[in-house]
C-alpha positions in Angstrom: -21.2 40.6 -5.5 -21.3 37.4 -3.5 -24.8 36.2 -2.5 -25.7 36.7 1.1 -26.3 33.4 3.1 -28.2 35.1 5.9 -25.9 33.3 8.4 -23.5 35.3 10.6 -19.8 34.9 9.7 -18.9 33.6 13.1 -21.6 30.9 12.8 -20.5 30.0 9.3 -16.9 29.6 10.7 -18.1 27.2 13.4 -20.1 25.2 10.8 -17.0 24.9 8.6 -15.0 23.6 11.6 -17.6 20.9 12.4 -17.6 19.8 8.7 -14.0 18.8 9.2 -15.1 16.2 11.8 -15.1 12.5 10.5 -18.5 11.6 9.1 -20.0 15.1 9.6 -21.6 16.7 6.5 -23.2 20.1 6.0 -26.5 19.3 7.7 -24.9 17.6 10.7 -22.4 20.5 11.0 -25.3 23.0 11.0 -27.2 21.1 13.7 -24.0 21.0 15.9 -23.4 24.7 15.4 -27.0 25.6 16.3 -26.8 23.3 19.3 -23.8 25.2 20.5 -25.5 28.5 19.8 -28.6 27.5 21.9 -26.6 26.1 24.7 -25.9 28.0 28.0 -22.7 30.0 28.1 -21.4 27.8 30.9 -21.6 24.7 28.7 -19.7 26.4 25.8 -17.0 27.5 28.2 -16.7 24.0 29.6 -16.5 22.6 26.1 -13.9 25.1 25.1 -11.8 24.3 28.1 -12.2 20.5 27.5 -10.9 21.0 23.9 -7.9 23.0 25.1 -7.1 20.5 27.9 -7.2 17.5 25.7 -4.7 19.0 23.3 -2.5 20.2 26.2 -2.7 17.1 28.4 -3.2 14.0 26.4 -0.1 12.2 25.2 1.1 8.7 24.3 2.0 6.4 27.1 5.8 5.9 27.1 5.4 2.1 27.5 2.4 1.0 25.3 1.6 4.2 23.3 -2.0 4.3 24.6 -3.5 7.7 25.2 -2.8 9.1 28.7 -2.8 12.2 30.8 0.4 11.0 32.5 3.7 9.5 31.2 2.3 6.0 31.6 -1.4 5.1 31.1 -3.8 3.7 33.7 -3.6 0.2 32.1 0.2 0.0 32.4 0.0 1.3 35.9 -2.6 -1.3 36.9 -0.9 -4.0 39.0 -3.9 -6.3 38.7 -3.3 -6.8 34.9 -1.6 -9.9 33.7 1.9 -8.7 32.6 2.6 -12.0 30.7 0.2 -11.2 27.9 0.5 -8.3 25.5 -2.3 -7.6 23.0 -1.0 -5.6 19.9 -3.5 -3.2 18.3 -3.3 -0.6 15.6 -4.8 2.4 17.3 -5.9 3.5 20.8 -9.5 3.2 19.5 -9.0 -0.5 19.0 -7.7 -0.8 22.6 -10.8 1.0 23.9 -13.0 -1.4 21.9 -11.3 -4.5 23.4 -11.4 -3.0 26.9 -15.1 -2.4 26.6 -15.7 -6.2 26.3 -14.5 -6.5 29.9 -13.0 -9.9 29.2 -9.3 -9.1 28.5 -7.1 -8.5 31.5 -3.6 -8.4 30.0 -1.5 -5.5 28.7 -1.5 -3.7 25.4 0.9 -2.3 22.8 -0.4 0.2 20.3 1.4 0.4 16.9 -0.1 3.7 15.9 -0.7 2.5 12.4 -0.2 -0.5 10.1 2.3 -1.4 7.4 1.3 0.1 4.1 4.0 0.1 1.4 1.8 1.9 -1.1 1.6 4.8 1.4 5.3 4.6 2.3 4.6 3.3 5.8 7.3 0.7 6.8 8.2 -1.0 10.1 10.3 1.9 11.1 7.2 4.1 11.1 5.4 2.0 13.6 6.0 1.3 17.3 7.5 -2.1 16.7 10.9 -1.5 18.3 9.2 -0.8 21.7 7.2 -4.0 21.4 10.4 -6.1 20.9 12.0 -4.4 23.8 9.1 -5.3 26.1 9.0 -8.9 24.9 12.7 -9.3 25.5 12.2 -8.3 29.2 11.4 -12.1 29.8 8.1 -11.3 31.5 6.0 -11.8 28.3 4.7 -15.3 27.6 2.2 -14.5 24.8 1.6 -11.7 22.3 -1.9 -11.5 20.8 -1.8 -9.8 17.4 -5.1 -7.9 17.1 -4.6 -5.9 13.9 -7.7 -5.5 11.7 -8.5 -8.4 9.3 -7.9 -6.4 6.2 -4.9 -6.3 3.7 -2.8 -3.9 5.8 -3.7 -5.6 9.1 -2.8 -9.0 7.8 0.5 -7.7 6.3 1.3 -6.2 9.7 0.4 -9.4 11.5 2.6 -11.5 9.3 5.5 -9.1 9.8 5.1 -9.1 13.6 5.0 -12.9 13.6 8.3 -13.0 11.7 10.1 -10.6 14.0 8.6 -12.2 17.2 9.3 -15.8 16.3 13.0 -15.7 17.5 11.8 -14.5 20.9 10.5 -18.0 21.8 7.1 -16.8 23.0 3.6 -17.8 22.0 2.2 -15.6 19.2 -1.5 -15.7 18.5 -3.9 -14.0 16.1 -7.5 -13.0 16.8 -9.9 -15.7 15.8 -12.3 -15.4 12.9 -15.2 -14.0 14.9 -14.0 -10.8 13.2 -15.2 -10.7 9.6 -12.6 -10.0 6.9 -12.3 -6.3 6.2 -13.8 -5.3 9.5 -12.4 -2.7 12.0 -12.1 -3.6 15.7 -13.2 -0.1 16.6 -16.7 -0.8 15.2 -17.2 -4.5 16.2 -19.7 -5.3 18.9 -18.6 -6.7 22.3 -19.8 -10.3 21.6 -17.8 -10.5 18.3 -14.7 -9.1 19.9 -15.0 -11.6 22.8 -15.4 -14.5 20.4 -12.4 -13.3 18.4 -10.3 -13.0 21.5 -11.4 -16.4 22.9 -10.9 -18.1 19.5 -7.4 -16.7 18.9 -5.1 -19.1 17.2 -1.4 -19.7 17.6 0.8 -18.6 14.6 3.4 -21.2 13.6 
């Protein structure tokens, strides 16, 4: 006979779900589950509705692949942004990190990944074709490659430089304010700003 845990099955199920969250272990999952249990019913209903809505409503912007509630995101729809500069990032979380610096006012293009031959991820698996189509529209004057400074990010940056070179535009890479192996998502605002300001042209 299995040993009783003293925890209701419904609560155990909730704990198991929380354990699937990134960086959440057994103890953190238990704290989250008990927080939900002690919260007012109205809060749990709002949380449930928010979870359902985010799965139903959030999609990828048809232009830049950022997260959006509409076909095009609020950045692509913002007429005050500089349309001549496109910053290429790996994931929407990297876009958010750069936006939080408040210092970049151009557009973005999200690749939704990086080149990783060992994992079978090639150029056709990323949103590179859409980037080339945008660049060929003649409005773009500079592409900033802001992939992470790790092996996959550098490989992706080199590939992007190769395919963008015939487009006769300025192609730059984030400066070395970003330490090697770091993720944009977790960098502080000052470091990201220095990396953006210190970007170097790829030749």
